[in-house]
C-alpha positions as CSV (number, residue, x, y, z in Angstrom):
1,M,4.5,12.3,11.9
2,E,3.4,9.9,14.6
3,Y,3.1,6.3,13.5
4,R,3.0,2.8,14.8
5,L,4.9,0.0,13.0
6,E,4.3,-3.6,14.0
7,R,6.7,-5.6,11.9
8,R,5.7,-9.2,11.4
9,G,5.9,-10.8,8.0
10,D,6.8,-9.4,4.5
11,S,3.2,-8.3,3.7
12,V,2.4,-4.7,4.8
13,V,-1.0,-3.1,5.4
14,V,-1.2,0.6,5.9
15,V,-4.1,1.5,8.3
16,L,-5.5,5.0,8.2
17,H,-7.6,5.8,11.3
18,G,-10.7,8.0,11.3
19,G,-12.9,9.2,14.1
20,H,-11.1,9.7,17.4
21,L,-8.4,7.1,16.7
22,R,-4.7,7.7,16.3
23,A,-1.6,5.5,15.5
24,G,-1.1,4.4,19.1
25,L,-4.5,2.7,19.3
26,A,-4.7,-0.7,17.6
27,W,-8.4,-1.1,16.9
28,D,-9.7,-4.4,15.5
29,E,-6.3,-5.4,14.0
30,A,-5.9,-8.9,15.4
31,V,-6.6,-10.4,12.0
32,F,-3.3,-8.9,10.8
33,A,-1.3,-10.3,13.7
34,D,-2.9,-13.7,13.2
35,A,-1.9,-13.6,9.5
36,D,1.7,-12.5,10.3
37,V,1.1,-9.2,8.4
38,T,3.1,-6.0,9.2
39,V,0.9,-3.0,10.1
40,L,1.9,0.6,9.5
41,A,-0.6,3.0,11.1
42,P,0.2,6.8,10.7
43,S,-1.7,9.3,12.7
44,R,-3.6,11.7,10.5
45,P,-2.9,15.5,10.6
46,G,-3.9,17.0,13.9
47,C,-4.2,13.6,15.7
48,G,-1.7,12.3,18.2
49,R,1.7,13.9,17.6
50,T,1.2,14.5,13.9
51,P,1.1,18.3,13.3
52,L,-2.0,19.7,11.7
53,S,0.2,21.1,9.0
54,T,1.3,17.6,7.8
55,G,-0.2,16.7,4.4
56,T,-3.0,19.3,4.7
57,T,-5.0,17.7,1.8
58,S,-6.0,14.1,1.0
59,A,-3.4,14.0,-1.7
60,G,-0.8,15.6,0.6
61,F,-1.5,13.0,3.3
62,A,-1.2,10.2,0.8
63,D,2.2,11.6,-0.3
64,V,3.5,11.9,3.2
65,T,2.3,8.4,4.0
66,A,4.1,7.1,0.9
67,E,7.3,8.9,1.9
68,L,7.0,7.4,5.4
69,C,6.8,3.9,3.8
70,R,10.0,4.6,1.8
71,H,11.7,6.1,4.9
72,L,10.9,2.9,6.9
73,G,12.2,0.7,4.0
74,I,8.7,-0.5,3.0
75,D,8.9,-1.1,-0.7
76,K,5.6,-2.8,-1.2
77,V,2.2,-2.3,0.3
78,A,-0.4,-5.2,0.1
79,A,-3.4,-3.0,1.1
80,V,-4.4,0.4,2.4
81,L,-7.5,0.6,4.5
82,G,-9.4,2.9,6.9
83,I,-10.7,2.0,10.3
84,F,-13.5,4.2,11.7
85,L,-15.4,4.1,15.0
86,E,-18.2,6.0,13.3
87,L,-18.7,7.6,9.9
88,G,-18.1,11.1,11.0
89,A,-16.9,14.2,9.2
90,D,-13.4,12.8,8.6
91,W,-14.7,9.7,6.7
92,P,-14.6,11.5,3.3
93,A,-11.1,12.8,3.9
94,I,-9.6,9.5,4.9
95,S,-11.5,7.7,2.1
96,E,-10.1,10.2,-0.4
97,A,-6.5,9.8,1.0
98,I,-6.8,6.0,0.5
99,R,-8.1,6.5,-3.1
100,V,-5.3,9.0,-3.9
101,F,-2.6,6.8,-2.4
102,L,-3.8,3.8,-4.4
103,A,-4.2,5.8,-7.6
104,T,-0.8,7.6,-7.4
105,E,1.5,5.2,-5.6
106,P,2.7,2.1,-7.4
107,R,2.4,-1.1,-5.5
108,D,6.2,-1.2,-5.5
109,L,7.1,2.0,-3.7
110,A,10.8,1.5,-4.6
111,E,9.9,2.4,-8.2
112,R,9.2,5.9,-7.2
113,G,11.6,8.0,-5.3
């Protein structure tokens, strides 16, 4: 899975991109840098170098993203958000992945393993 990790402070925000964005493109994230917030931005399936077969459902992508957090030693996530250039066909899938991630993953990812 392709991802971008910009380590700053202890708070971590997971950014899921929609539209034609992928992990390598920081879009409107200056607010996080200014606030000393770490940003983890995974590319969704089929974008960048993330294979289309990675987490083929919204729930699957949420699980893969949570596993990536654990792999990187991220135990807590302050927020999960989506960034879109336009509300296209992928907006429902990314929104659902965010909803599933927040509903199924405890704030403290270390509790689940």
